[in-house]
C-alpha positions in Angstrom: 10.1 -238.2 -84.5 13.7 -237.9 -85.3 15.7 -235.7 -87.7 16.3 -237.3 -91.1 19.9 -236.9 -92.5 20.2 -233.6 -94.3 20.6 -233.9 -98.1 19.7 -230.2 -98.7 19.0 -227.7 -96.0 17.3 -224.5 -96.8 17.7 -221.8 -94.1 14.8 -219.5 -94.7 13.4 -216.6 -92.8 9.9 -215.4 -93.7 9.5 -211.7 -93.2 7.7 -208.8 -94.9 5.9 -211.2 -97.1 9.1 -212.8 -98.5 11.6 -215.5 -98.0 15.3 -214.9 -97.5 17.1 -218.1 -98.5 20.6 -219.4 -97.6 21.4 -222.7 -99.1 23.6 -225.4 -97.6 23.6 -228.1 -100.2 24.0 -231.8 -99.8 22.4 -232.9 -103.2 21.3 -236.5 -103.5 23.4 -237.0 -106.6 26.5 -236.4 -104.5 25.7 -238.9 -101.8 27.3 -242.3 -101.8 25.5 -244.8 -104.0 24.4 -247.0 -101.0 22.5 -244.0 -99.6 20.3 -243.7 -102.7 17.2 -245.8 -103.5 18.2 -247.7 -106.7 14.6 -248.8 -107.6 11.1 -247.8 -106.8 10.2 -248.5 -103.2 7.6 -251.2 -102.6 7.1 -249.7 -99.2 5.7 -246.4 -100.3 2.1 -245.7 -99.3 -0.4 -243.0 -98.3 -0.8 -242.4 -94.6 -4.2 -240.9 -93.7 -4.8 -239.4 -90.3 -7.7 -241.0 -88.4 -10.6 -238.7 -87.2 -9.2 -239.4 -83.7 -5.7 -238.1 -84.5 -4.6 -236.3 -81.3 -1.7 -234.4 -82.6 -2.9 -231.1 -84.1 0.1 -230.9 -86.4 -1.3 -234.0 -88.3 -5.0 -233.7 -88.0 -6.8 -234.3 -91.4 -3.4 -234.8 -93.1 -2.5 -237.2 -96.0 1.2 -238.1 -96.0 3.2 -239.8 -98.8 5.4 -242.1 -96.9 8.4 -244.1 -98.2 11.4 -246.0 -96.8 14.9 -244.8 -97.5 18.0 -246.7 -96.8 18.3 -248.1 -93.2 16.5 -245.2 -91.6 12.9 -245.2 -90.4 10.2 -244.1 -92.8 10.0 -240.5 -94.0 7.2 -238.7 -95.6 5.7 -235.4 -96.8 2.3 -234.0 -96.2 0.6 -233.5 -99.5 -2.6 -231.7 -98.6 -1.5 -228.5 -96.8 -0.9 -225.7 -99.2 0.6 -222.5 -97.8 -0.6 -219.0 -98.8 2.6 -218.4 -100.7 3.5 -219.1 -104.3 6.9 -220.2 -105.5 7.8 -217.0 -107.3 8.4 -215.6 -103.8 11.2 -218.1 -103.3 12.3 -218.4 -106.9 11.5 -215.1 -108.7 13.8 -215.9 -111.6 11.4 -218.5 -113.0 8.2 -217.5 -114.6 6.5 -220.8 -114.0 7.0 -220.5 -110.3 4.0 -218.2 -109.9 1.7 -221.1 -110.8 2.7 -223.3 -107.9 1.9 -222.9 -104.2 4.4 -224.0 -101.5 3.1 -226.8 -99.3 3.8 -227.5 -95.6 5.4 -231.0 -95.7 5.8 -231.7 -92.0 7.2 -230.4 -88.7 10.7 -231.9 -89.1 13.3 -229.6 -90.7 10.6 -227.0 -91.6 13.1 -224.9 -93.6 14.1 -227.7 -95.9 12.7 -227.7 -99.4 11.9 -230.9 -101.3 9.6 -231.7 -104.1 7.6 -234.5 -105.7 7.8 -234.7 -109.5 5.6 -237.0 -111.6 6.2 -238.1 -115.2 8.5 -236.7 -117.8 12.2 -237.0 -117.6 13.8 -238.9 -114.7 15.6 -236.5 -112.4 19.0 -237.8 -111.4 19.7 -238.3 -107.8 16.0 -238.6 -106.7 14.3 -241.1 -104.4 12.1 -243.3 -106.6 8.7 -243.5 -105.0 7.2 -245.5 -107.9 8.0 -246.0 -111.6 6.5 -242.5 -112.3 6.9 -240.5 -109.1 10.1 -239.2 -107.5 11.1 -237.3 -104.3 13.9 -234.9 -104.8 15.9 -232.2 -102.8 18.2 -230.7 -105.4 17.3 -227.0 -106.0 19.3 -226.8 -109.2 17.1 -229.5 -110.7 14.0 -227.8 -109.3 15.1 -224.7 -111.1 15.4 -226.6 -114.4 11.8 -227.9 -113.9 10.5 -224.5 -113.2 12.5 -223.1 -116.1 11.0 -225.7 -118.5 14.4 -227.3 -119.2 13.1 -230.7 -117.8 9.8 -232.2 -118.8 7.4 -233.4 -116.2 3.7 -234.0 -115.7 3.1 -232.7 -112.2 5.2 -231.0 -109.5 4.6 -230.3 -105.8 7.1 -228.4 -103.7 7.0 -228.6 -99.9 9.0 -227.4 -96.9 9.6 -229.7 -94.0 8.9 -233.4 -93.7 7.7 -236.1 -91.3 9.9 -238.9 -90.0 9.7 -241.7 -87.6 12.2 -243.8 -85.7 12.2 -247.5 -86.6 9.0 -249.1 -85.2 7.4 -245.8 -84.2 5.0 -245.5 -87.1 3.9 -249.1 -86.7 2.9 -248.3 -83.1 1.0 -245.2 -84.1 -0.9 -247.1 -86.7 -1.6 -249.9 -84.2 -3.0 -247.4 -81.7 -5.4 -246.0 -84.3 -3.7 -242.7 -85.2 -3.3 -243.5 -88.9 -4.8 -245.5 -91.7 -2.6 -246.9 -94.4 -3.9 -246.6 -98.0 -2.3 -247.7 -101.3 -0.1 -245.2 -103.1 -2.1 -243.3 -105.7 -0.4 -240.4 -107.4 -3.7 -239.4 -109.1 -5.0 -238.5 -105.6 -1.9 -236.4 -104.8 -2.1 -234.4 -108.0 -5.8 -234.8 -109.0 -7.8 -234.2 -105.8 -7.9 -230.7 -104.5 -5.9 -230.5 -101.3 -8.9 -229.2 -99.2 -10.9 -232.3 -100.3 -8.1 -234.9 -100.1 -8.5 -236.0 -96.5 -12.3 -236.4 -96.9 -11.7 -238.4 -100.1 -9.2 -240.7 -98.5 -11.3 -241.2 -95.4 -14.3 -242.0 -97.5 -12.3 -244.6 -99.4 -11.1 -246.1 -96.2 -14.6 -246.4 -94.8 -15.8 -247.9 -98.1 -13.0 -250.5 -98.1 -13.8 -251.3 -94.4 -17.5 -251.8 -95.2 -16.7 -254.1 -98.2 -14.4 -256.2 -96.0 -17.1 -256.6 -93.4 -19.6 -257.9 -96.0 
């Protein structure tokens, strides 16, 4: 894996049950236009770890993967909630206590990003689909948590997964991953602890149907 270019880096230290945050901001809406995804990516999909996944960091994970610019694919794990709620990081917003922080991947583990579904389009985001966006701008996240922007669902993660060009294709070919269609109802509608089983069952059902 390689380090994805930094749009927003959160330097956080977890101690005594809390996070101390220092923000070095490179918001997406300040990046040159050619660095932004102008339309929903047709290459977005769900990556499901196979039962034989050898890397313990990714065992039983489901990852939302997308392509951004000329880099390799990037993604965030969507089924690993941490034992911490967002009011620990953002105490000024009352709604933050209703959201858990998720572990998004081993790359840049102190970087905060978030998936937002429905509602108002957040400027400067990466369009995953016509209804789902990946964003890094903490000021926009604050507006979401403060109720100033409408949305249907929100998931906040720290860290991400990234691959060099061609690396993910090799990992899939060698049986480490299964590719499943993007389904935001899975991301937000299936409990995280059941998501991998659900996707693995869907994969097995699809394989059985193809063999008939």
